[in-house]
N, C-alpha and C positions, 0 to 999 in steps of 0.2 A: 489460629493464633494471629493476633494483631501484629501487622508488619508496618514498618515505616518505608514509604515508597515515594520517590520523586519522579514526576512525569516531565520529561524535557520536551517542550513543544506544546504551546497552548492553542493549537488549531482546533478544528472541529472534532477530529478523531481523538486527539490527546485529551480534550476536555471531556468527551463522552466516556473514555476509559477511566479518567480520573474519577468521574462520578460513580462508575461501577465499583471501583476500589473503595471509595469513601462509603458508599452504601453497604459494602461488605464489612465495614467496621475498621478499615485500615486508616493509619495516619498518612494523609496524602498531601504532598506539596506539588506545585506545578511551576515550572520555570520558563520564562521567556525574556526576550531582550527589548520589548516595547513597553516602556514605563506606563503609558496611558492604558494599555490593555491589562497589565498586571494590577494597576490601581483599580480598574473597573471590576476585576474579579474579586479583589479583597473588599472593596467598598459596597458594590451592588450585587455581587454574586451572580454576575451575568458575563457573557462573552458574545456581545451582540453582533459583531462582525461575522462570526462563524455560525452561531446558533441563536438567532435573534429572538426566538419565541420561548426560550428556556431559562430557568434559574438553575444554578448549580449549588450543591450542598455548601452550607456556611462553613463546614469544617475544613474545606479545601483552602489551603493558604498558598498564595502566589508570591513568587520571588523574581527579582531581576539579578540577584547575586547568586551565582551558581554554587559557590562554596556553602552558603547558607542553605540552599535548597537540598543539596545532596548529603549534608552532614549526618553521619551515623545511619544512613539509609540501608535497609536490608536488600532492597531491589531498586534498580533504575530502569525506567521505561523510556526509551528513545522514540519519539514520534515527531521527528523533524523531516523536512523534505530531503530526498536522496542527495541533492546537490550540496546540502549543508551537513550531511551526516559525518563526513570525515573531520571537518573543522570542529564540530561540537564534540565529537569523540576525543579529539586532541585536547580541547579545553577541559573536558571531564577528567582525562587521564592525568593532566597536570594539576588537578585540584583535589581529587578524591583522596581520602585518608584511610579508607577501610577496603573491604573486598565484597561488594554487593553482587548479587545476581544481576546480569545484564539482560534486558528484554528489549526487543524492538517491534514496532507495529507499523513500520513504513514499507512502501511498496515501490521498488524500482531497481534499476541497475546503474551503477556509477558510470558516468561518461568517461570515455577514453580507456579506463581500465576494464570496463565491462564487469566489474566485480559485484557480487551480491552484497547486501547490506551487512550480513553477519560476517562476511570476510573483511569488510572495512573495519568493523568493530574489533574483530580479533587482531587485526594488524595494529590498530591504534591504541588499544587498551591492554597493557601487559598483564600476564597472569598474576603478578603481584598486586594488581589493583582490581581484580574481579574474580568472581566464581565462573560458572558456566554462562554461555550465551544462548538465549532462547528467542524464538520468533512467534509472534501472535498474529495470525492471519486467517482470512476466510470471508465468506459473504456477509458483509455488514456495512450499514450506513450509520454514521454518527447521528443523523437526524432521527433515526428510528431507535437506536440503542438508548439514547438519552430519554426517550419516551417509553422505555421499558418494553418495546416490541420484542417478541421472541427471536433470539439470534443464536446461531451455533457456529463456532469457529474452531481453529486448531492452534494448539501450542506445540511447537516443534523445537527439538534440541537433540544433538547427538548424545547428550546426557539425559536419559529418560527421567531420572529423578528431578532434573531441572524443569523438564516439561511438566511433570506432575506438580511441582511447586507452583508453576504459573497457573496450572489448572485450578489448584486450590485457592490461589489469590483471587481469581476472577469469577469462579462459577457461582451462580445463584439461580433463582427460579425463572429468570428471563434470559440469562446469559450463560449458555452451556458451552463447555470447552472439551474438545477431544485432544488426546496426545498423539504425537507422531515423532519419529526419529529421522525422517527424510527432510532435512533442512533444505537441501538443494531443490527438491521438488516443490516444497511449500513456498519458498522464496521466488522460484522461477514462475510458478503459476500466478502468484500475487503480482509480479511485475508485468508479465506479458499480457495478462488479460486486459490491462489498460489500453494496449495497442488495439486489440480487437474491439474494445468498447468504442474507441474513436471511429472505427469502421462501421460498427453497428449504428452509431449515431448518424454517420454520414448516409448510410442506407435509408434511414428514416427521413433525413433532410432532403434527400433526392426524390422522395415520394414513393419508394418501394414499400411492399407490405411484409406480411409475416413469413412468406416463403423465403424471401431474401434474408430476413433476419435470422431464420433458422439455418440458412446456408452459411452465413458468415460466422455464426457462433460455432457450428459444428466443424467446419473446416478450419476455423481459428483454433479450436481445441486441438486439432490434429497438428497444427504448426507448433503450438505451445508444447505438446507432448514430444514432438521430434527434437526440438531444441533442448528441452529439459533432459531427455534421455541421453542426448549427446554430451550433456554437462555432467551426467552421472546420477540423475534422479531415478527413483522408482516409478515406472509408468503407472502403477496403481494410484499414486498420489493424485494424478490428474483427473481421476473420476471421483475424487473426494471433495471436501469442503473448499480447500484452497485451490482446487482446479476448476472443475465444472461448476461447483457451487458459486465461487467468486465470479466466474465468467458470466453466469446467468444474471446475478444481481447487478453487475456493472454494465451489462449490455442491454438491460431492459428498464432501467430506472432513471427518472429525471433527477434523482439525487446525485447521480454519477456525473462529476464534472467532465470526465473523459467522454461520456456519451453526449453531454450537452455541447462540448466543443465540436465533436464530430457532426452533430446535428446542424450546428451553425455553418460549418464548412460545407455540408451538403446543400444548404440553402443559399450558398454563394458568398458567404462572408470570407474575408481574408484572414489568414492565420494570425497576423499581428493584431488585428481588430478583436478577434475572438479571445486571445490571451489577455489583452489589455482590459477587456470588459468582464472577464471571468472573476477576478478578484481573489482567486486562489490558484495554487500550483496545479497545472494539468500534467501529472507525471507521465502520462502516456506519450506526450510529444517527445520528450528527451529519451524515454525508454525505446521508442521506435528506432531512433538513431543507433543506440547502443545495441539493441537486439539485431538489427540488420547487419552491423559490423561483426557481431559475435557469430551470427549465422554464416557469414562469408568465411570467417576464420575456421569454423568447424565444418564447413561444407554441408550445411543443412539448408534445404529448400524451404523458403517461407514466402510464398507469392503474395499473400495478403499483407504481410508486414512490408514487403518491398513496395507494393502499390501505395500503401499509406505513407511510406517514406517518400515516394516520388511526389505525392501531393503536398506533404508538409515541407519538404526540403528542396525539391526540384521544380516546384511550381506547376506540376502536371495538372491538367483539367480533371476534376474529380469524376466527371461522366466518362471521360476517356479511360481513366484508370479502372473504373468498374467494368466497362465493356472488355477491356484487355484481359482481365482475370477470367471472364466467362469464355473467352476465345482461346484460352491456353490449350495445349495438346491434351487429348483425351487420356485419362489415367484410370487405374484401378483404385477403388476407394481405400483399400487396406494397404496400399503401398506405404512403406515407412522409410 
């Protein structure tokens, strides 16, 4: 059934998901607050800052006016940076006139509150202005999805029917969706893998090889699982698409801005320089701080996250941080 959907956030991932929806026959609008970018999408059907080599479907209409973008929509897809999620949700709640399904495809933890994105959306959008909230997450790069590379990800909601609704919206012959009801696990895996990707990039930048890469990914997954379970997640989620799947793709690809940031740090660049030249949000930097604080609150041991925090926020030499992890006290592999 054809649905009317507004995508809030015209970055690379929002644009790629808008294309999937448009190609599936839905009425798709995309909203952003930069007039030049919105004009480019409507006039040239490109979004060159984020996806310079691609055209997007002519049927996608872009707006700077939020009320126009969301009018009478069946579903709203939030794809804005974590730091902007609460303010955009507030704007939406003050504007919406009906009760759409709420979906988000962003990955991070809110600073200070340490809340997952769905928690922020549930807080800011009252039940009178929405139906269920669902999460779309998994191993995916916008640069590949927009070129129809085969991709499989997860739609998660505590309301299974909402997850199935999202599955139906997006699924086609190159974009496969599985459902899940473990929202905590899916969102936690999505957020925390960005921290490990910074570490994996740093390992590469320092000149280490595949052994080190396997080590940081495997032990990183153990950290993600420990914190996720302490938050209430199903441990099985972390061996699925939004856990190990997302971790693999983010820790091994040059498409990953978190990996690229870590790689530059490993090569000796300063964090401020890396972030200034990246041109896009590196979610793993802020997530590292939030996850470290949350781990301390929940008494969960996360040595890789702590080491990356020390490099990012305390100025520790990255070579020293790597060696200190290797010299930690001996442990059993399956300690939890």
